[in-house]
C-alpha positions, 0 to 999 in steps of 0.5 A: 303176680296174682294168677287170677289177673288178666294181662293186656299187652300194650304193643305188638311185634317181636318184644310182645311175643317174647313177653307172652312167652314169659307169662306163667301158664296160669296167667292169661294174656287177654289181648294186645293193643296197637295202632293197627293189628300186627301180623303174627300176634296170636292174641285178640286185637283190642284196638288202639290205645284210645279204643282200649282205654275208653272200653275199660272206662265204659264197660270193664272198670270192675275187671282186674286187668293189668297192663304191660307196655311192650312198645320197643324199637331197635334204637333209642328214637322211640323212648319218648314215644314209649314214655308218652304211652306209659303216661296214657296208662297212668290209671292202670296197674302195670305188671312186672314180669320176670322170666323163669331163667332170669336172676333177681337177687333178694337185695334188688328192687324192681318197679312196676311194669318192668320186664326182666328177660331170659338169662338176665341178672339183676344183682343188688340193683334198684330198677325203676318203673317200666324198665326193660332188662333184655336177654342176657343183660347184667345189672350189677350191685349198687346200680340205680336205673331210672324210669323207662330205661331200656337195657339191650341184650347182653349189655353189662352195667357195672357196679355203682352206675346211675342211669337217668330216666328214658335212657336206651342202652344198646345190645352188647354195650358196657358201662364202667363202674360208678358212672352217671348217665344223663336222662334221655341218653342213647348208648349205641350197640357195643359202645363202652362208656368209661366216664360220666355222660352229663349231656343228653345225646347219642353216644357210640364207640369205644370209648363212647363219644357223642355223635355230631348231628349234621 
């Protein structure tokens, strides 16, 4: 990315702090946006989404600020919220960030607004816009990730897997090769997916099975 560009981090909290630590020394984080100020965030608070977007339109339209959406949670429940927030920033340029210890092979492609965290490996895969490949996750050859997919720490996505939009795959989960996962699905922490998932829902266990809602 252009070292002269500033980045505004959308969302505060732990993942936002991890994103800050990934930034090259020459790239400036101008501040962060959230519903309220977040304790422990060492950046200027730029207001809510509406505040920031209005400010840019009124005062900063000529500035070359990129954004990075760092809104995440520990479950798949907030993927819809994250999708809506991404939509709010459709007119902004979204920065893709790759940690210095991550590996992204030349045969891979990354969409805009992605984060590939420390120790992650993307090996000949196609990654859609606004995906998070978390610490130590492995995305193998021929994998296709849709838009706004969260891959948790240490998850392994084997070769030839196709993942739809807005999917959450929890920490330590494993997805067998050549499996398809429907958009909007949540795969629980440590689950093992051994067959196609065609119906959106929450899947847990080994092998992964859909949870019944009571």
